[in-house]
N, C-alpha and C positions, 0 to 999 in steps of 0.2 A: 621920151619916157612914156608918153601916152601911146605912141606907136608900139613900143615894146610891150606894154601892158595889154594892148589889144591883141598882139600876136600871141602872147602867152595864153590869153583867154581862148583864142581860136584853137590853139594846140590842145589845151585842156578839154575843150568841147569835143574835138575829134577823138581824143583818147577815151573820153567818157562814152561817146557813142559806140566806139569800137568794142569796149569792154561790155557795154550793155547788150550789144548785138551778140557777142560770144556767150553771154549768160542766158539770154532769152531764146536764142536760136534752137537749142535742144528742147526747151519747153514748148515752143511753138510747133516744132516737128512732132513731138509726142501727141499734142492735141490734134494736129492735122492727120497723123497716122491713125488715130483712133476713129476717125470718121471716113477713112478710105477703105475700099475693098482690099483684101489681102494681096490681090494681084497687082495693085497700084502702089503699095506702100514703099517699095524700093525704088520708085521713080525719082529722078533728081529734082523735079519741079516741086515747089512748096504749095503751089495752087492745085488743089485736087480737081481732077477731071470728073470724077464721080463721087457722090457723097452717100454714105450709108450709116445708119445708126444700129445696124445689126450687132455690132460688137458690144455696145452698151446693153442691148436686149439680152445677149448671151450672158453677159456678166450678171445682170440682175435676175436672170433665170436660174442661176446657180444658188442652191440653198446654202451651201457652205460659205459662199461669199457674203450673203445677207447676214448670216450668223456672225461672221467676222466683222462686218460693218457695225452690227449692234454692239459687239464686244469692244471694239475700238472706241465707239461713242461713249459707252459706259465708263471705261477706264479713263479716257481722256477727260471727260467731264468731272469725274471724282477727283482725279489728280489736280486739275485746274482749281477746283473749289477748295480742296484741302490745302493746296500750296498757298493760296491767298490767305486763308483763315489762319494758318500757322505762321506764315512769313511776316504778316503785319505786326503781331505782338512781339515776335522775336526781333525783328528789325528795329522796332520802336524801343525795345529794351536796350539793345546795343547802342542805339543812337542817343537816348535821353537819360538813362540811368547809369550811375557809377557804382560798381560793386566788385568784390574780389573775383578775379578770373575773367572779367569781361573781355579784356584785350586778348587773352589766351583763347577764349571761345571764338572771338572774331578771327584769330589766326587759324584756328582749326577749320572754320568754315571756308576761309580762303584757300587753305592748303588742300582741301578735298577737291577743289577744281583743278589742281595741278595733276591729278591722277586721271588717266583716260578710263573710260568705262570698262575697257577690256581688262585692265589691271585688277579690277575687283570682281571680275566676272566669276571666276572659279570659287572664291569664298562665298559669294552671294548664292550661287547654285548649291553649294554644299550645305549652307545654312537652311535654305528654303527646303531642300529635300530632307534634311534631318528633322525639320519641323512637320514634315508630311504635307506641305503646302504646294508641292509641284503640281502643275496642270490646273491651277486655279487662277481666276482673275484677281483674287485678293492678293496673292503673292506678286503678281505683275503690277498691281496698283501700288503696293508698298515699295517695290523696287524703283518704279518710276518716280514716286514721290521722294524717296531718299536721294535719288540722283539729281533731281531738279530743285529740291528745296534749298540747298546751300547757296546756289547762285541767285535764287529768288530773294533770299534773306539779304544777301550782300547788295543786290541791286536796290531793294527797297530802303536799306539803310542809307545809301547814298542820296536817295530822294528825300528821306526824312531829314537828313543832315542839312539839306538845302532850305528847309522850312525854318524861318527865324524862331528862336526860342521865345522871343518877346511876345509873340502872338499867343502862345500857350500860357505864358506867365500872366498876361492880361486876363485871360479867361479864368485862370485859377484865382486871381484877385477878386474877380466878380462872383466867386463862390463855386466854381466848377472844380471837380477833382482832377487829378492827373489823367486818369482814364477818360473822364468826360472831355477833357481838353483834346485828347487824342481823337475821339470820335467826332467832336464838334469842329475842331480847327484843322488838325493835321490830315485826317483822312480825306475830307473834301478837297484839300489842296493837292494831294498826291493821287487823286482818282485816275488821271491818265497813266501814272506809274503802275497802279494796281491792275488796270486793264492790260497794260503791256506785260506785266509779270504773269497774269492769268493766261493770256494768249500764248506766251512763251511756254508755259507749263503744258498747255493742251497740245501745242504743236510738237513739243519734245516727246510727249507720250504717244501721240497719234502716229508718228513716223518711226518710232523706235523698233529696231529689228533684232539686234544681237541678243539682248536679254530675253526677248520674247522667244527667239529661236532656242535658247538654252533652257528655258523654263517650261515651255508649252509644247506638247506633242499631240494632245487630244484635239480633234477637229472641233469639238463643241466650245472650246475656249480660245481658239486661234484668233489673232487680230488681223487687220487688213494686210500689213506687210507679209505675214506668213501665208495668208490666202493668195496674195499675188505670186508668191513663190510657187504655189501649186499649179499655177497656170502654165508653167514651163514644162509641159508634158511632152516627152520625146516621141510619143506615138500620135498625138493629135494636137499639134502646136499651131497657134495663130498669133502672129505679131499684133494684129488688130485688137484682139481681145486683151492681150497684155498691155497695150497702150491705153485701151479704155480703162483698165484697172488702174493704171498710173494716173490717169486724169481724175478718177474717182477719189484716189488717195490725196491728190494735190488740191482738189476742189475746196474742202473745208478751210485749208490754210489761206487760200486766195480770198474766199468769202469773208473770213475773219479780218483779214487785212483791209479789205474794202469797207467793211462795216465800221471798224475801229481805227482807221488810218490816222485820224486826227489825234486820238488818244495815244496811239502807239508812237507817233512822231514826238508828241509832247512828253510822253513818259520816258522815251529814250534819251531826250535832251535835258529833262528836268534835273537829273542827278549831277549834271556838269555845271549847273548854274549856282553860284554861291552868293550870299548876301541878298 
């Protein structure tokens, strides 16, 4: 039995390493290609013979790319903050209070996640244009917020459900209000979940392309994914510059994960622990 368990563990380790290699290889190749001269990018070796940072210099020398970087940071930060501020009370209400229509509201929130973003793309574009908000960061912020908020509420509800009600009841007996108990007891306990939800909202907005493509045409309000698309110029095309742009887009996600990895892991597992 021990031998069989050891063999099963070895097989799982091999499969995990193989899957990890398949996932990481393209990411590693993008980074290596971004610091290679264009003439060396298509070589088979992953080890660069020459290293250059000219591609990053070219990227940051482009005024349109810097504008897109600023726009993405603004939209992503606002979406992350607003998602957290709205999702916390909404999730707390669904988890702790009983009122008419609560279960139906929870069902609607869950049902929205069954629809792909493409399915609601046309209605969103029609509504935004009819309101005269096309080509604005405000419209992009609201659409990103609307798409990411339901899953954020549902995730936080699971985390709040895992917090024992007895802790809040003890705080209320000591003289605290229900809202006070939420701020003093529940929020500190679900802090890793709040970080996970905020990071998820930022990453979702940061890399979103389809809605941005449908709503934004003006260069002044383009985001990074749209700016990266403009690098595919048929007359002056450089794979190195494109790869450098991909690294710039991926960098904030990697940095956020490294900074908040403990909170992210804790937040993603907290909702599955009961009692």
